[in-house]
Backbone as ProteinMPNN parsed JSONL, in Angstrom:
{"seq_chain_A": "MNHLKESDSLYKGIQGLMKDLSDSAGDTKKYREQITKLNDNLSALNNVYGNMLSAMNVKITWLFYLTKLLTKMAHEKSYLRGKR", "coords_chain_A": {"N_chain_A": [[-76.185, 144.059, 20.19], [-77.977, 142.745, 18.68], [-76.16, 140.602, 17.986], [-76.151, 139.178, 20.02], [-78.834, 138.316, 20.378], [-78.907, 136.383, 18.249], [-76.821, 134.848, 18.88], [-78.117, 133.834, 21.175], [-80.35, 132.568, 20.136], [-79.046, 130.78, 18.687], [-77.807, 129.051, 20.576], [-80.305, 128.345, 21.902], [-81.441, 126.736, 19.932], [-79.562, 124.857, 19.352], [-79.663, 123.723, 21.862], [-82.075, 122.548, 22.003], [-81.871, 120.67, 19.862], [-79.91, 118.854, 20.908], [-81.846, 118.189, 22.718], [-83.731, 116.615, 21.479], [-82.175, 114.857, 20.419], [-81.026, 113.197, 22.719], [-83.62, 112.405, 23.504], [-84.373, 110.725, 21.466], [-82.216, 108.597, 21.475], [-83.068, 107.558, 23.803], [-85.568, 106.587, 23.124], [-84.69, 104.914, 21.003], [-82.905, 102.853, 22.393], [-85.378, 101.925, 23.959], [-86.825, 100.737, 21.897], [-84.882, 98.815, 20.928], [-84.775, 97.06, 22.925], [-87.48, 96.145, 23.155], [-87.588, 94.886, 20.61], [-85.724, 92.967, 21.092], [-86.917, 91.532, 23.124], [-89.337, 90.737, 21.708], [-87.863, 89.112, 19.806], [-86.974, 87.05, 21.574], [-89.423, 85.665, 22.282], [-90.067, 84.996, 20.099], [-88.476, 82.884, 19.496], [-88.955, 81.172, 21.713], [-91.406, 80.591, 21.047], [-91.122, 79.294, 18.541], [-89.558, 76.93, 19.375], [-91.803, 75.765, 21.087], [-93.494, 75.023, 18.893], [-91.793, 73.546, 17.185], [-91.296, 71.412, 18.783], [-94.034, 70.506, 19.228], [-94.188, 69.625, 16.594], [-92.428, 67.815, 16.188], [-93.297, 65.776, 18.108], [-95.686, 65.011, 17.029], [-94.693, 63.909, 14.721], [-93.448, 61.755, 15.254], [-95.386, 60.259, 16.655], [-97.242, 59.899, 14.033], [-94.899, 58.471, 12.654], [-95.094, 56.111, 14.354], [-97.548, 55.355, 13.925], [-97.551, 54.72, 11.256], [-95.599, 52.373, 11.089], [-96.814, 50.583, 12.699], [-99.412, 50.396, 11.369], [-97.963, 49.195, 8.985], [-97.111, 46.598, 10.413], [-99.59, 45.357, 11.403], [-100.807, 45.158, 8.688], [-98.853, 43.266, 7.502], [-99.254, 40.982, 9.288], [-101.92, 40.566, 8.929], [-101.68, 39.833, 6.321], [-100.163, 37.3, 6.487], [-101.838, 36.001, 8.134], [-104.042, 35.324, 6.657], [-102.766, 34.149, 4.314], [-101.858, 31.999, 5.949], [-104.403, 30.539, 6.469], [-105.106, 30.089, 3.956], [-103.411, 27.742, 3.473], [-104.355, 25.77, 4.674]], "CA_chain_A": [[-77.543, 143.46, 20.753], [-78.376, 142.105, 17.267], [-75.322, 139.426, 17.916], [-76.72, 138.395, 21.704], [-80.072, 137.643, 20.146], [-78.525, 135.601, 17.294], [-76.293, 133.723, 19.891], [-79.216, 133.133, 22.271], [-81.205, 131.743, 19.352], [-78.385, 129.61, 18.117], [-77.684, 128.324, 21.612], [-81.596, 127.643, 22.173], [-81.653, 125.789, 18.713], [-78.588, 123.794, 19.847], [-80.204, 122.828, 23.225], [-83.451, 121.825, 21.494], [-81.257, 119.494, 18.923], [-79.372, 117.998, 22.061], [-82.851, 117.202, 24.031], [-84.078, 115.626, 20.561], [-80.791, 113.729, 20.148], [-81.479, 112.441, 23.751], [-84.79, 111.549, 23.535], [-83.982, 109.556, 20.202], [-81.372, 107.851, 22.025], [-83.925, 106.805, 24.763], [-86.362, 105.848, 22.307], [-83.938, 103.68, 20.301], [-82.838, 102.098, 23.552], [-86.836, 101.142, 24.168], [-86.985, 99.998, 20.802], [-84.095, 97.701, 20.939], [-84.875, 96.304, 24.05], [-88.557, 95.535, 22.588], [-86.921, 93.902, 19.468], [-84.875, 91.868, 22.011], [-88.205, 90.84, 23.988], [-89.585, 90.007, 20.581], [-86.91, 87.824, 19.361], [-86.855, 85.97, 22.748], [-90.628, 85.402, 22.519], [-90.581, 84.258, 18.834], [-87.49, 81.745, 19.701], [-89.696, 80.284, 22.45], [-92.822, 80.094, 20.119], [-90.624, 78.258, 17.476], [-89.416, 76.072, 20.121], [-92.884, 74.688, 21.185], [-93.882, 74.599, 17.521], [-90.942, 72.387, 16.952], [-91.416, 70.254, 20.012], [-95.394, 69.902, 18.689], [-94.208, 68.836, 15.069], [-91.552, 66.511, 16.458], [-94.259, 64.927, 18.899], [-96.68, 64.462, 15.943], [-93.663, 63.19, 13.674], [-93.156, 60.517, 16.345], [-96.895, 59.597, 16.567], [-97.203, 59.425, 12.584], [-94.175, 57.318, 12.392], [-95.175, 55.08, 15.035], [-98.549, 54.906, 13.389], [-96.89, 53.853, 9.926], [-95.135, 51.201, 11.372], [-97.908, 49.958, 13.244], [-100.027, 49.81, 10.349], [-97.247, 48.062, 8.324], [-97.131, 45.609, 11.017], [-100.729, 44.63, 11.238], [-100.938, 44.7, 7.323], [-98.155, 42.091, 7.493], [-99.723, 39.941, 10.181], [-103.3, 40.216, 8.304], [-101.323, 38.974, 4.95], [-99.857, 36.144, 6.854], [-102.805, 35.224, 8.634], [-104.71, 34.805, 5.311], [-101.681, 33.333, 3.684], [-102.093, 30.574, 6.553], [-105.553, 30.294, 6.448], [-105.189, 29.539, 2.518], [-102.604, 26.665, 3.281], [-105.077, 24.623, 5.264]], "C_chain_A": [[-77.763, 142.407, 19.927], [-77.668, 140.558, 17.566], [-75.714, 138.683, 19.295], [-77.804, 137.776, 21.356], [-79.591, 136.689, 19.11], [-77.969, 134.503, 18.333], [-77.214, 132.976, 20.509], [-79.944, 132.222, 21.416], [-80.675, 130.607, 19.076], [-78.439, 128.57, 19.448], [-79.145, 127.55, 22.087], [-81.788, 126.61, 20.993], [-80.74, 124.658, 19.208], [-78.901, 122.862, 21.09], [-81.373, 121.965, 22.596], [-82.825, 120.496, 20.604], [-80.584, 118.385, 19.979], [-80.692, 117.298, 22.595], [-83.523, 116.306, 22.58], [-83.255, 114.58, 20.363], [-80.982, 112.627, 21.495], [-82.433, 111.616, 23.797], [-84.968, 110.344, 22.461], [-83.388, 108.626, 20.95], [-82.177, 106.877, 23.099], [-84.74, 105.97, 24.119], [-85.935, 104.598, 21.467], [-83.472, 102.696, 21.246], [-84.113, 101.139, 24.162], [-86.821, 100.253, 23.162], [-86.043, 98.804, 20.438], [-84.2, 96.848, 21.807], [-86.544, 95.423, 23.838], [-88.218, 94.301, 21.402], [-86.364, 92.763, 20.359], [-86.239, 90.825, 22.558], [-88.918, 90.095, 22.55], [-89.269, 88.754, 20.073], [-86.78, 86.81, 20.587], [-88.096, 85.236, 22.615], [-90.855, 84.539, 21.02], [-89.668, 82.78, 19.057], [-88.388, 80.925, 20.567], [-90.842, 79.804, 21.602], [-92.119, 78.837, 19.174], [-90.126, 76.921, 18.201], [-90.7, 75.08, 20.522], [-93.383, 74.525, 19.997], [-93.353, 73.632, 17.162], [-91.141, 71.164, 17.599], [-93.021, 69.484, 19.323], [-94.971, 69.141, 17.45], [-93.371, 67.589, 15.345], [-92.566, 65.28, 17.077], [-95.206, 64.364, 17.853], [-95.995, 63.926, 15.048], [-93.768, 61.966, 14.433], [-94.466, 59.649, 16.05], [-97.24, 59.085, 15.202], [-96.218, 58.485, 12.297], [-94.532, 55.964, 13.319], [-96.454, 54.379, 14.46], [-98.107, 54.005, 12.027], [-96.542, 52.417, 10.109], [-95.92, 50.127, 12.008], [-98.958, 49.632, 12.099], [-99.335, 48.747, 9.311], [-97.332, 46.744, 9.145], [-98.367, 44.665, 10.884], [-101.314, 44.394, 9.858], [-100.251, 43.419, 7.284], [-98.782, 40.933, 7.978], [-101.143, 39.344, 9.36], [-102.956, 39.239, 7.205], [-100.898, 37.575, 5.476], [-101.079, 35.296, 7.344], [-103.912, 34.602, 7.658], [-104.015, 33.941, 4.762], [-101.681, 31.728, 4.399], [-103.584, 29.997, 6.78], [-105.949, 29.645, 5.094], [-104.531, 28.2, 2.496], [-103.242, 25.539, 3.805], [-105.871, 23.883, 4.507]], "O_chain_A": [[-77.755, 141.246, 20.336], [-78.318, 139.518, 17.451], [-75.453, 137.486, 19.412], [-77.99, 136.672, 21.87], [-80.347, 135.739, 19.312], [-78.572, 133.458, 18.575], [-77.249, 131.746, 20.486], [-80.201, 131.105, 21.864], [-81.297, 129.545, 19.1], [-79.002, 127.477, 19.39], [-79.157, 126.407, 22.544], [-82.38, 125.573, 21.292], [-81.237, 123.558, 19.451], [-78.553, 121.698, 21.291], [-81.459, 120.75, 22.777], [-83.351, 119.39, 20.73], [-80.763, 117.178, 19.821], [-80.718, 116.1, 22.877], [-83.805, 115.14, 22.856], [-83.674, 113.444, 20.144], [-81.068, 111.413, 21.312], [-82.352, 110.412, 24.039], [-85.576, 109.287, 22.635], [-84.102, 107.645, 21.157], [-81.956, 105.671, 23.209], [-84.761, 104.767, 24.376], [-86.59, 103.573, 21.281], [-83.657, 101.536, 20.877], [-83.994, 100.022, 24.667], [-86.805, 99.047, 23.407], [-86.443, 97.903, 19.7], [-83.72, 95.74, 21.566], [-86.742, 94.295, 24.289], [-88.565, 93.12, 21.417], [-86.732, 91.609, 20.138], [-86.379, 89.62, 22.351], [-88.95, 88.867, 22.484], [-89.935, 87.731, 19.913], [-86.423, 85.665, 20.31], [-87.96, 84.031, 22.83], [-91.664, 83.621, 20.88], [-90.181, 81.692, 18.793], [-88.62, 79.816, 20.086], [-91.122, 78.606, 21.541], [-92.539, 77.681, 19.136], [-90.299, 75.857, 17.607], [-90.666, 73.864, 20.333], [-93.963, 73.44, 20.03], [-94.04, 72.689, 16.768], [-91.152, 70.06, 17.056], [-93.147, 68.299, 19.015], [-95.425, 68.007, 17.299], [-93.594, 66.504, 14.809], [-92.609, 64.13, 16.638], [-95.457, 63.161, 17.911], [-96.709, 63.259, 14.3], [-94.397, 61.085, 13.848], [-94.535, 58.62, 15.378], [-97.535, 57.893, 15.113], [-96.62, 57.538, 11.621], [-94.205, 54.85, 12.911], [-96.564, 53.153, 14.444], [-98.334, 52.804, 11.881], [-97.026, 51.472, 9.485], [-95.682, 48.93, 11.848], [-99.3, 48.453, 12.007], [-99.892, 47.737, 8.882], [-97.645, 45.746, 8.496], [-98.32, 43.527, 10.419], [-102.213, 43.562, 9.734], [-100.94, 42.427, 7.046], [-98.896, 39.937, 7.264], [-101.432, 38.161, 9.18], [-103.543, 38.175, 7.014], [-101.337, 36.63, 4.821], [-101.274, 34.126, 7.015], [-104.528, 33.562, 7.888], [-104.523, 32.827, 4.631], [-101.568, 30.654, 3.81], [-103.716, 28.903, 7.329], [-106.878, 28.843, 5.0], [-104.923, 27.418, 1.63], [-102.846, 24.41, 3.517], [-106.474, 22.927, 4.994]]}, "name": "protein", "num_of_chains": 1, "seq": "MNHLKESDSLYKGIQGLMKDLSDSAGDTKKYREQITKLNDNLSALNNVYGNMLSAMNVKITWLFYLTKLLTKMAHEKSYLRGKR"}
């Protein structure tokens, strides 16, 4: 009878272990899915941020060249006024 109780206890312990492993596998799957979603969201956010920086860089570059052109025109205008 003692062996039967020990076998039953061992069987219940193994069942509990299998249930815990099964639950852990489900949790691991959910965790992996959430990490994948997080990665996708971060990639999308990086794309938006990158596009914003690119747009700002174009504007800054355009303003830089416009400033250079206006400065050159102002120098030429003052040079031409001085030649009169």
